[in-house]
KOLGUMI-709547 format. One record per residue: x, y, z of N, C-alpha, C in turn. Coordinates in steps of 0.05 Angstrom, whole numbers, plus 5000, padded with zeros to 4 digits. Example, Ala and Ser with C-alpha at 12.3 -4.5 7.8 and 13.67 -1.06 7.14 Angstrom:
<drenmis>
526448865156524649105156526449345156 525749555142527349795143525850015157 
</drenmis>
This chain:
<drenmis>
679360507184679360247188678160047166 679159877150678059727135676059487142 673759547122671359357130671859087132 674058937121674958687122676958657148 677058847163679158797191678358587210 680358457217679758197235678658357261 677658167280677358247306679858277321 682058157315684258247331685558457319 684758567294686358857285684459077299 681558957306680359127318680859267338 681758997353682659057381684659217386 686659087370688959337372689059527363 687659667346687659947340685860087363 684159927377682760067402684960057426 686859947422688659907448690660117436 690960177410692660437402691560657413 688560657412687060927414687860977448 687260757465687560817494690860927495 692560837481694961007486695861207474 693561387464693061707459693861707431 693861477411694461527378691661497375 689761657374687261737372686361907341 688861927322687962047299686461877278 683961977273682161787253680761497269 680561537292679761377312677261457319 674761297333672461397346673961447371 673461677384674061707420671761617430 673161367446671361247474670761437493 668261557498668061717524666661547547 667661597571666461447592665461667607 663261637624661661857639661961747670 662361907685662461837711659962007729 657961907734655562027740652761937726 651261887735648961857720646461997711 646362277726644362407729643562607698 642362857708641262967682643163117663 644963187676647363297655648963087644 649062837657650662577644649162597618 646562477621644362457601644762637573 644962927578645163167563648263057545 650063007564652263007546651962787532 651062497540651162277522648962367498 646862497496645662577473647362707454 648762907467650763117448652662957435 653562677443655662547426654262447402 652062467399650562407371650862587347 651762847358652363057341655463097341 657462987355660062997349661562777337 662662877314663862627297665962557305 666262217308668662017312668262077346 666062017357665761987386662961817392 663561757413661361557425661461487450 659261467463659661337494659861077494 662160957508663460747514662860577541 662560817557662660697589661160957608 659860807629658660947647658160827676 659360927703659860917722658661117743 656760967762655961227783655861047808 655761227829655360977856653060897853 650560987845648260887840647660687811 647760447816647860217795645660317776 643260307787641160287774641560517751 641860797761641760977732644260967719 646560867725648560787708647760587685 646460357697646060187678643960297658 642060437667639560567655641060757628 642660907640644161037621645760937596 647460747607649460627589647160497568 644560347578643560177562642160377539 641460617543640160797527641560897503 644460827509646660897485648660687477 647460417484649060217477651660217491 651960287512654660367528654560067541 656760007555657259837581657060007611 655959917623655360017654658059887668 659660017682661359817701661059857724 661959667739661359607773663759767783 665559847775668260067786668860267768 669260497785670260707764672660597757 674760507767678060517754677560317735 675560107738675259877712674060007688 672760217691671960397663674260517653 675660587664678360777660679960607639 679460377644681660187626680760147604 677460237594675860167570675760467552 676660637564675460897552677861127541 677361307530679361457509679461707529 677161827538676562057552674562067570 674862207597672862207615671162457610 668362417620666862647629666262627651 666062827674665962837702662762997701 660562807711658562927715656962877742 658362857765658062837786658063117809 656963117829656563377840659563417849 659163727846662163847844664063767870 663363657890664963617915666463357900 666263237886667762917879669363027849 668863247840670563337822673563237815 674463347838677863337841678263017844 677062907866677462557869678062487836 675162457823675262257799676962427779 677362687775679962767755682662627767 683462647790686162587800686362217790 684262127796684761837793684561797763 683362027745683461847719686061987710 687462247712689962297704691862077713 691961977734693261787737693661447726 691661437716691161237696691561287667 692561527665693061667635690661767623 688661847629685961937618684962197616 684562367591684662637596682062667603 680962887608678662927627677363227617 674963257608672563407607670763387632 671363617649669763627675667663847675 665363787688662863947683663464167709 662464387699662564617713661864597740 662364697764664864827767667164617765 669464587756671364427753671864317784 671864517808672864467832671164627849 670464557873670264757896671565017900 674064967896675665217905677865217891 679265437894681865477873684265217879 684165157907686564977917686164747899 683664627904683064357891683264357861 682464637845682964587817686264637811 687464737834690264727819691964507822 690264387847691664027851690963887819 688763947811687163837786689163917761 690064157760691764277739694864157741 695264157763698064037763698563677756 696263627773696563367762696263287734 694663427717694263387687697263457674 697963727683700363817674702463617673 702363427697705363297704704963057687 702462987676702262747665701962757639 702062977635701863147601698763037588 697363087602693963007593692663287590 690163217568688563437568686463447587 686163727599684363787617682964047616 680164037618678364287609676264287630 675564507634672264587643670664617627 668264427631666264417613664664637616 665964917606664165187607663065237581 660065147576659665157551658765387528 658465687542657665897530659365987511 661765957508664166047492663865887464 662665647470662465447445660565527427 658365647434655665607422656065797394 654665697373655065857350654466217355 653066277376652366527370654666637388 655366607405657966667418660666717403 660766507390662866547365662366737351 659966787338659567017315659867277330 659067277351659367507366661467577368 663367437375666167487381667567587351 667167447333667967507303666367777293 664367837301663268107291664668377309 665468287329665568497346668868597344 670868387325673568417316673368607296 670768597282670568747260669269007256 666968997275665769207280665369257311 667569387324667469357356665669607364 665269517390664069747406665269857430 667669907413670070077435670969927456 671970037475673369937499671569847519 671269587525669069427538670369417563 668269607588669469617613666469537632 664369387618662069317638661069047624 660768887649659368647647657668607666 654968567654652468567676651668277669 651068127683649667837682649067697709 646467577707645567407724644167177719 643267077741640866827739640466717769 637866747768636166607797634266457789 633366217799631466067798629766047825 627666077821625566077851625365777857 624565627836622965407838625465117847 627465227854629264947858628264807881 627864567881626764327894628464347922 627564387947629264407973631064127978 630263937961631763627969633963657941 634563837924636263887900639263947916 641263757904643863817916644364117918 643164277905644664557903643564677927 642264577947641764657976643664517994 645364307987646564108004649364258005 650064298033652664388046654864198046 654263948045655663748047656963638018 654663737999655763687973657163897957 657364147975658764377959656864547943 654764547953652264657940651964997937 650565107939649765407934649865577905 647865737909648665887880651166007867 652966017888655066137871657165947857 656765717864658565497847656565407828 654365357835652065237813651465407790 650865647793650465837772652066127773 653166177795655066397792657766397778 658566117773660466077755660666107728 657466057718657566287692657766517688 656566677708657466957710659667007712 661666867735664166927734666066877705 665266647694666266627661665866877644 663567007643662867187628664567437633 664667527658665867687665669367717656 670367487669672967427667673667417633 672267297616672667287592672667577572 671567757579671268067573673068217593 673468187614674368397627677068327636 678068057640680467977651680167927681 682367897687682567797723681267947736 679567847764678868007782680768117794 680468357809682868497823680768557855 678768537852677668577878674268547879 673168427896670968277891668768287922 666968487918665068557942662468457938 661868327961659168077960657168127978 655068187977652968167996650867907986 650267868006648567587999646967508020 645467268016644167068041645066798039 644866718066644666418071642466268079 642266108067639565938075639965718097 636965588096636965438122638965188121 639965128098642564968104644264998109 645465298102648065398105649065468075 647965418061648965448029648065758021 649165918005648566177996645966077972 644166267986641466257965641166527949 642666697955642766937935645067127940 646367167920648767307923649767507900 649467707907650568017891653168077893 654668167868657768177870657668397851 659668547861660968767845663968677841 664568657821667568577816669368787795 670968867811673269037796675068887776 675168897754677568717740679268947726 680868757716683468867700682469077677 680569087666678869207654676669317656 675369317674672769417683671769297704 668769307706666969287728664769077724 664368857735662468637734660068707753 657668697744655568677763653968427758 654068217785653967917772651767827799 649767687793647867577817647367307811 646667127830645666877824644266857851 642166657841640266557871638366327862 637866167888636365947895633365987900 632566197908630066287917628466517910 629366637888628266867873628366827844 626666907828626166877796627667087785 630367047768631767237759633567177735 631266957718632866927690632967087675 635167107664635367377647638167357625 638467587613640067707593642867737610 644267787589647167917604647568207582 649168387594650068607583653068617580 653968747559656468827557657069057535 658169267562657669567552661169677545 660469807527663769887514662670237509 665270327503664970657494663470677472 663070527451661570577431658670407422 658670207449655970147446655069907464 653469757465652769577480652269227467 652569047476652068767469649268657495 647168657480645068457498644768157488 645467987506645567727497642567667508 641067607493637967547506637867237519 636067247538636267047554635066797541 635766547549637466507573640966577560 641766747571644366817558647166547556 646566397580648666197581648365927564 645165987545644565847528644766027500 646366127494646266397477645066317452 643066487440641666397412641866667401 640066927415640567157398641667397417 642667617399644067787416643768067398 643568337409643368497396645168727405 646368817385648869017392648269217378 647669487396647269757392649070007401 649970067378651970237373650770597378 653270747394652070927400652071207379 651971097352651471227326648471117323 647371007331644470877325644170647314 646270577303645470307289644970067309 643669897293642469627313643369407294 644869187304645568927292643768727307 642668527300641168327310643068057297 643567947319645067617309643667387322 642367207305640866977316642466707304 643366597317643966327316643766077334 641965987318640465717333643065497337 642165357357644465097364642464817366 644364677359643864347356644364217379 643163967378644463777399644063857429 643364027442643164057467645164287470 647164347459649364557464651964387478 651464187491653964077503655963957480 654563897455656263807435658463957421 658264217431659764407415662564407431 661964357460664364357476666564127472 664663877472665263587468666963587445 665963727419667563707393670263847400 670564087412672864207414674764037426 673663967448675363727462676663527446 674363367432675563197414677763257391 677863497378679163687365682763657379 681963787398684563817421685763547424 684263367431685763087444686562967412 685763017387687562917365689163027357 689463307363692063457360694363427377 693563317398695763217422695763447444 693763697440694163887461693263767489 694663947507693863887533692864087548 691664297535689964597550688864657522 686264787527684664917507685265187506 685565337479685965627485683765797483 681265647489678965817487677765837518 678265507531677765557562680465427576 682765617575685165507585684765477617 686765367630687065297655686665627668 688165817663688166027676685066127674 683466137653680566237662679666097676 679465847683678365717703679265807733 681865837732682565997757681866217766 681566367748680766617748677966687757 675866447743672766477750672566367785 674666117791673766047818674766207839 676766367829678366617849675766777852 673966857836671567037845669566877864 669066637855667366487874668766487903 671366397902672466377930672266637945 672266877934672167117947669867157953 667967157932664667167944664466987963 665466757968664366517995665666678018 668266738017669566918042667667168048 666667308033665167498040662767448055 661367198049658967118059659466908082 662266858089662766668110661666388102 662066328077660865998074663365808070 663065668081665465448078664065168088 665065008064664364688066665564508090 663464348093664364158115667963978106 667763948088669663808076672563938069 672064238070674664408068676264378090 678664368083680764368103682764588103 683464698117685964918120688164858102 
</drenmis>
């Protein structure tokens, strides 16, 4: 834009941006929700070229105003009002409301980057995907690991120096000191270890082994009715995954990818990957070290912005099918544990 452009010209170009003509213009992001993950996303926008925070809305006005004020953005009094002043929406609320806000955004013509898990079950996720496709809008689950520099470098390395046929993924995370008043313990909000943590492990398994064919789960439900620990054995198209997640034991850890010619250890915390060790059966050992910047969420956001400018409606790295395969594992595990949320209907 010319430095001497008039205010009217500036507004006109912003209107063009809202109408999805976004090549060369700054993408104005809106955030629904004002908690910790919303703050991390807003921080990350400083590391994404051609993007800025424009609006925040939350059911609690005070944190929304605080977040907006910290980033020179506007706090809105109504969610639908915010949609009229942004070009893309990041959903940072609890997962029980993800589908509602996504569907309202699609109806308003806005693309959506939705925090994981994108939905609490496959049925809600399919509704979101169908609505995005009908509106021809970009929709992506914000699953961060595949966009990190380490993960991308690992993928490229294994193309050139493979560990053979990959048939095993082992991954897990369990956090012992989650406060009892944390939303993860809320049955009414769709909490539990499987959706809050296990969705990461499901991603890793699906990414390397393909669709799950059979899920066997043992676990424990806590006092509030949510799963506080779950261990999954999953048979996939191309192998076996051993996964765990929990809220009352300490098990923060690494991930293992096993092949016929070697293994990959993604060192802790594997979901924010920085280091990996590739050990080959011929005795070779390769160390990968790729620090990240901006808190990590900026990589998925930059990818989303690139897709938006290119007019794409689906990510080749996190396609809709990937999200569906991930939530299918969680759905199956919840069935094994007989875990059902009060708001789920037949």
